[in-house]
C-alpha positions in Angstrom: 77.0 5.0 30.0 78.9 3.2 27.3 81.5 4.6 24.9 81.7 1.4 22.9 78.7 -0.8 22.0 79.0 -4.3 20.5 82.6 -3.9 19.5 84.5 -6.9 18.1 88.1 -5.8 18.1 90.6 -8.6 17.7 93.0 -7.6 20.5 94.9 -10.9 20.7 95.3 -11.1 16.9 97.2 -7.8 16.9 98.9 -8.2 20.3 102.5 -8.0 18.8 101.7 -4.5 17.5 101.5 -3.4 21.1 103.8 -5.9 22.9 106.8 -4.8 20.7 106.6 -1.1 21.7 106.3 -2.2 25.3 109.5 -4.3 25.0 111.3 -1.4 23.4 110.4 0.8 26.3 111.5 -1.8 28.8 114.8 -2.2 27.0 115.4 1.5 26.7 114.7 1.9 30.5 117.1 -0.9 31.4 119.8 0.6 29.2 119.3 4.0 30.8 119.4 2.5 34.3 122.5 0.5 33.6 124.3 3.5 32.0 123.4 5.7 35.0 124.2 3.0 37.6 120.6 2.6 38.7 117.7 5.0 39.4 118.3 8.6 40.3 117.4 8.6 44.0 116.5 11.7 45.9 118.1 12.6 49.2 115.3 10.5 50.9 117.2 7.5 49.8 120.8 8.5 49.3 121.1 11.0 52.2 121.6 14.7 52.2 120.7 18.0 53.9 117.4 19.9 53.9 116.8 23.5 54.8 113.4 25.0 55.3 113.4 28.7 54.5 110.7 31.3 54.8 111.0 34.0 52.1 109.7 37.6 52.2 107.5 37.8 49.1 107.4 35.2 46.3 110.5 33.0 46.4 112.8 33.4 43.3 113.1 29.6 42.9 115.4 29.7 39.8 117.8 32.1 41.4 117.9 30.2 44.6 118.6 26.9 42.7 121.4 28.6 40.7 123.0 30.1 43.8 123.0 26.9 45.8 124.0 24.7 42.8 127.1 26.7 42.3 128.3 25.6 45.7 126.8 22.1 46.4 125.8 19.0 44.3 122.4 17.4 43.9 120.5 20.5 44.7 116.7 20.5 44.7 114.5 23.6 45.4 110.8 23.1 46.0 108.5 26.1 46.6 105.1 25.8 48.4 104.0 29.2 47.0 102.2 27.9 43.9 100.4 25.2 45.8 99.4 26.8 49.1 100.3 30.4 48.7 103.0 30.0 51.4 106.4 31.7 50.9 108.3 28.7 52.2 111.0 27.0 50.2 112.6 23.6 50.8 116.2 23.5 49.7 118.0 20.1 49.7 121.5 19.1 48.6 123.9 16.1 48.8 126.3 16.0 51.8 129.9 16.5 50.7 132.2 13.6 51.6 133.8 14.3 54.9 132.2 17.7 55.2 130.7 18.7 58.6 127.0 19.6 58.8 127.7 23.1 60.1 129.8 23.8 57.0 126.9 22.6 54.7 124.5 24.8 56.6 126.8 27.8 56.3 127.3 27.2 52.6 123.5 27.1 52.0 123.0 30.2 54.1 125.7 32.1 52.2 124.3 31.1 48.9 120.8 32.3 49.9 122.3 35.6 51.1 123.6 36.3 47.6 120.0 36.2 46.3 118.4 38.2 49.0 118.6 38.9 52.7 114.8 38.8 53.2 114.5 35.2 54.4 114.6 33.3 57.7 115.8 29.7 58.2 113.0 27.7 60.0 114.6 24.3 60.1 117.7 22.4 59.0 118.2 18.6 59.1 120.3 15.9 57.6 119.5 12.4 56.4 122.4 10.0 56.6 123.3 7.4 53.9 122.4 4.6 56.3 118.9 5.9 56.8 118.6 6.3 53.0 119.6 2.6 52.5 117.0 1.5 55.1 114.3 3.5 53.3 115.3 1.9 50.0 115.1 -1.6 51.5 111.7 -0.9 53.1 110.3 0.5 49.8 111.4 -2.7 48.0 109.9 -4.9 50.7 106.6 -3.0 50.6 106.4 -3.4 46.8 107.4 -7.1 47.0 104.9 -7.7 49.8 102.1 -6.1 47.9 102.9 -8.2 44.8 103.1 -11.4 46.8 99.8 -10.8 48.6 98.0 -10.1 45.3 99.5 -13.2 43.7 98.2 -15.4 46.5 94.8 -13.8 46.4 94.4 -14.2 42.7 95.7 -17.8 42.8 93.1 -18.6 45.4 90.2 -16.6 43.9 90.8 -17.6 40.3 93.6 -19.9 39.2 97.4 -19.7 39.4 97.6 -18.7 35.8 95.5 -15.6 36.4 97.6 -14.6 39.4 100.9 -15.0 37.5 99.6 -13.1 34.5 98.3 -10.2 36.6 101.6 -9.9 38.7 103.7 -10.0 35.5 101.6 -7.3 34.0 101.9 -5.3 37.2 105.7 -5.7 37.2 105.7 -4.6 33.6 104.0 -1.3 34.7 106.4 -0.6 37.5 109.5 -1.3 35.4 108.4 0.9 32.6 107.5 3.7 35.0 110.9 3.5 36.7 112.7 3.2 33.3 110.9 6.3 32.0 111.9 8.2 35.1 115.5 7.3 34.4 115.1 8.3 30.7 113.5 11.6 31.8 116.2 12.2 34.5 113.6 12.3 37.2 114.4 11.5 40.9 112.9 8.6 42.7 111.6 10.0 46.1 109.3 8.6 48.8 106.3 10.3 47.1 107.2 8.5 43.9 107.3 5.2 45.7 103.9 6.0 47.2 102.7 6.6 43.6 104.1 3.3 42.4 102.4 1.4 45.2 99.1 3.2 44.3 99.6 2.1 40.7 100.2 -1.5 41.8 96.7 -1.6 43.2 95.2 0.4 40.3 96.7 -1.8 37.6 95.7 -5.0 39.5 92.2 -3.8 39.9 91.8 -3.1 36.2 93.2 -6.5 35.3 90.9 -8.3 37.8 87.9 -6.7 36.1 88.9 -8.2 32.7 89.8 -11.5 34.3 86.5 -11.7 36.1 84.6 -11.2 32.8 86.7 -13.9 31.2 85.7 -16.3 34.0 82.0 -15.4 33.6 82.2 -15.9 29.8 83.9 -19.3 30.2 80.9 -20.4 32.2 78.4 -19.4 29.5 80.5 -20.3 26.5 82.3 -23.5 27.6 83.1 -24.8 24.1 84.5 -21.5 22.9 88.3 -21.2 22.3 90.0 -19.2 25.1 91.4 -16.6 22.7 87.8 -15.8 21.5 86.6 -15.6 25.1 89.4 -13.2 26.0 88.6 -11.0 23.0 84.9 -11.0 23.9 85.7 -10.1 27.5 88.0 -7.2 26.7 85.4 -5.8 24.3 82.7 -6.1 26.9 84.8 -4.2 29.5 86.2 -1.7 27.1 83.8 1.2 28.0 84.4 0.7 31.7 88.2 0.6 31.2 88.2 3.9 29.2 85.8 5.7 31.5 87.6 4.8 34.7 91.1 5.3 33.4 90.2 8.5 31.5 88.7 10.2 34.5 91.6 9.1 36.7 94.1 10.3 34.1 92.4 13.7 34.0 92.9 14.1 37.7 96.5 13.0 37.5 97.1 15.4 34.6 95.6 18.3 36.7 98.1 17.5 39.5 101.0 17.4 37.0 100.1 20.7 35.3 99.0 22.7 38.3 100.4 20.9 41.4 103.8 22.6 41.3 107.2 21.1 42.1 106.0 19.6 45.3 103.7 17.1 43.6 105.6 16.8 40.2 107.2 13.4 40.8 104.1 11.9 42.4 101.8 13.1 39.6 104.2 12.2 36.8 104.4 8.6 38.1 100.6 8.5 38.3 100.2 9.8 34.7 102.7 7.3 33.3 101.4 4.4 35.5 97.7 5.0 34.5 98.5 5.0 30.8 100.8 1.9 31.0 98.5 0.1 33.5 95.5 0.4 31.3 97.5 -0.7 28.3 98.9 -3.7 30.2 95.5 -4.9 31.4 94.5 -5.4 27.7 97.7 -6.2 25.8 100.0 -7.8 28.4 98.0 -9.6 31.1 95.6 -11.3 28.6 98.2 -12.6 26.2 100.3 -14.0 29.1 97.2 -15.8 30.4 96.6 -17.3 26.9 100.2 -18.3 26.5 100.2 -19.9 30.0 97.1 -22.0 29.2 98.5 -23.0 25.8 101.7 -24.1 27.5 99.7 -26.1 30.1 97.7 -27.8 27.4 100.9 -28.7 25.5 99.5 -27.2 22.3 101.0 -24.5 20.1 97.7 -23.8 18.4 96.5 -20.2 18.5 93.4 -21.2 20.5 93.6 -23.1 23.7 90.7 -24.2 25.8 90.2 -23.7 29.5 88.0 -25.6 31.9 84.7 -23.8 32.7 84.5 -21.4 35.6 88.2 -20.6 36.1 87.9 -21.1 39.9 89.7 -23.8 41.8 
């Protein structure tokens, strides 16, 4: 099935129409992160207390949130009712400086009692700041390790220029997603990190499809300028890109709209990442590849040539 047949869009000729909005989003994200002192981390990373509560009947999430927020900071209330039909609620809050855990538990319990007495506390636990710092470091190491491994693979399988372009496009996707989370005042949790790692692989896969077609076209059109080969390759993979990304986006949108609070952060990161990742495969990775090869050739001409094959 093909959505587009024999298209001849000049993607590289209009690349700045798309690169400039991307730069604006990156700048806005950096300004937001700087103004807020970094990402808004959930208690998974900054530490806090979590209480698992079973409610009699449908949990009044808004009333629970208001009652606990009036006594503690950084309150989050997640209900499993919409997703699984369970009447359990997960209430989390920041730990007060110097406050004992027993006092935090009593404060939460008292706040819940002002809403209703028809509940039972099933579990209560605390995550210390040191554990949160360790989780943050491990999340960064996981992202860096995945990026480094993909860079090595692409450098070996294609050329170093392909690897650098793909990794820079992938970093662009992750930074825009984190920046938009900051602009939207959304928390970065472990599930969001899982979504970011998923998007790293998704974005890289989409970019590799385009790069592989570029390599094939260089073998059959060895005298053709690289810019024309890149445009030809993007046009040839356009149907595949839209079909794959479109179907994946529909699934992520379904999770965002109907998944409830439990999956909100995860699904929102997926929706943003799929859109940005598809965009970057066409308008970020390919122009970086062209610019790199032009720089290598020592030429400022709009068309740079590349040796046939593209494989070391």
